[in-house]
C-alpha positions in Angstrom: -52.0 69.9 1.8 -52.9 73.5 0.0 -54.2 73.0 -3.6 -52.8 75.3 -6.1 -53.5 76.1 -10.1 -50.9 74.6 -12.1 -49.9 78.1 -13.4 -49.4 79.8 -10.5 -46.1 80.7 -8.9 -46.5 79.6 -5.4 -45.0 76.4 -4.3 -47.4 73.7 -3.5 -47.6 71.7 -0.5 -44.1 70.4 -0.9 -42.8 74.1 -1.4 -41.3 73.1 -5.5 -42.6 74.9 -8.6 -44.7 72.6 -10.5 -42.6 73.7 -13.6 -39.0 73.4 -11.7 -36.5 76.0 -11.8 -35.9 76.9 -15.8 -39.1 76.9 -17.1 -39.2 80.4 -17.5 -36.2 80.3 -19.4 -37.8 77.3 -21.7 -41.2 79.4 -22.5 -39.2 82.7 -23.4 -36.1 80.2 -25.5 -39.8 78.5 -27.3 -41.3 81.9 -27.9 -37.9 83.3 -29.3 -37.3 80.0 -31.5 -41.1 81.1 -33.1 -40.5 84.7 -33.5 -37.4 83.1 -35.9 -39.6 80.9 -37.3 -42.1 83.7 -38.1 -38.9 86.3 -39.6 -37.3 83.5 -41.8 -41.2 83.0 -43.7 -41.6 86.7 -44.3 -38.2 86.9 -45.7 -38.7 83.8 -47.5 -41.7 84.9 -48.9 -40.1 88.6 -49.6 -37.4 86.8 -51.3 -39.2 85.0 -53.2 -41.2 87.9 -54.6 -38.4 89.6 -55.8 -37.2 86.5 -57.8 -40.5 85.7 -59.0 -41.5 89.1 -59.8 -42.5 90.1 -63.9 -42.2 93.7 -64.8 -45.9 95.1 -65.0 -46.7 96.6 -68.5 -49.6 99.4 -68.9 -52.0 98.4 -71.0 -52.0 100.3 -74.4 -54.2 101.7 -76.6 -55.1 100.0 -79.7 -55.4 103.8 -81.7 -56.7 103.9 -85.2 -55.2 106.3 -88.2 -58.0 108.3 -89.0 -57.7 110.0 -92.7 -58.1 113.6 -91.3 -59.4 115.1 -94.6 -63.0 112.4 -94.4 -63.4 113.6 -91.1 -63.2 117.5 -92.1 -65.7 117.3 -94.6 -68.2 115.9 -92.2 -70.9 117.7 -90.1 -70.5 119.2 -87.1 -73.8 118.8 -85.3 -73.2 122.2 -83.1 -73.9 123.6 -86.5 -76.5 121.3 -87.5 -78.7 121.8 -84.2 -81.5 124.7 -84.5 -81.8 123.9 -87.9 -84.9 123.8 -89.6 -86.3 120.2 -90.4 -88.3 119.4 -93.4 -90.3 116.6 -94.7 -90.0 115.5 -98.7 -92.9 117.9 -99.1 -90.2 121.0 -98.2 -92.7 121.8 -94.9 -91.3 122.5 -91.9 -92.1 119.7 -89.5 -89.6 120.9 -86.4 -85.8 122.3 -85.3 -83.0 119.7 -84.3 -83.1 120.0 -80.5 -79.9 117.9 -79.5 -78.1 114.7 -81.2 -77.9 111.7 -78.0 -75.7 108.8 -78.2 -76.7 106.0 -76.4 -75.1 103.3 -74.1 -74.6 100.9 -77.6 -73.7 104.2 -79.3 -76.7 104.8 -81.7 -77.5 107.9 -82.9 -80.8 109.9 -82.1 -82.3 113.3 -82.8 -84.2 115.4 -80.8 -86.9 117.4 -82.4 -88.9 120.5 -81.4 -92.4 119.9 -82.6 -94.9 122.7 -82.4 -94.9 125.7 -80.0 -93.1 129.1 -80.3 -90.0 129.9 -79.1 -89.3 127.1 -77.0 -92.8 127.9 -75.6 -95.5 124.4 -75.6 -93.0 122.6 -77.6 -92.9 118.8 -78.1 -89.5 116.8 -78.1 -89.6 114.1 -80.0 -86.8 111.2 -80.5 -85.6 110.0 -83.9 -83.2 107.1 -85.2 -80.4 109.6 -86.7 -80.3 107.8 -90.1 -83.7 108.7 -90.5 -82.5 112.3 -91.2 -81.4 113.2 -95.3 -78.9 116.0 -94.2 -77.7 117.8 -97.4 -74.0 118.1 -98.0 -73.7 121.3 -97.0 -75.8 120.7 -93.8 -78.0 123.2 -94.6 -81.2 121.7 -95.4 -82.2 118.9 -93.3 -85.2 116.2 -94.3 -87.4 113.6 -92.4 -89.2 111.8 -95.4 -92.7 111.5 -94.8 -92.6 113.1 -91.6 -95.7 115.5 -90.3 -96.3 117.8 -87.4 -99.2 116.1 -86.7 -97.4 112.5 -86.8 -94.5 113.8 -84.9 -96.6 115.1 -82.4 -98.5 111.4 -81.8 -95.0 110.0 -81.0 -94.2 109.9 -76.9 -92.8 112.8 -76.0 -89.1 112.7 -75.2 -87.9 114.6 -71.8 -84.0 115.2 -70.8 -83.1 113.3 -67.1 -82.4 116.2 -64.6 -78.7 116.3 -63.6 
């Protein structure tokens, strides 16, 4: 008497296949039914997505109307850069090197203090609102400042990019 695995296709000692004569057809039929069910489920899912689908609207940007006449009377930073900064005694305390906007949208003025032609200068950052700029943009004042006091401030360094 020979013992065979039940999945072997070889006949047992009695000469009969363990599943009977049509077992392959039954297994193939079950696989076909499973495949049909998967296809029907996918098609129903797609149909459901089409039926339930909602239109996608783009996000609108809320624009604010600006009075361009007011903006035109403002000061251009590009025209202010390089201007002398004086104190309330009309002593030159530095030069406006840059204007920086931080992540919280606060403005800072970067001033060059001391040095000559950019050599041995000390850069400091002060809040922009501390500056008093005349209507023409020709005179920039930092009231109460002196070169010595500005040089005592922490030196500002531009991040290397």
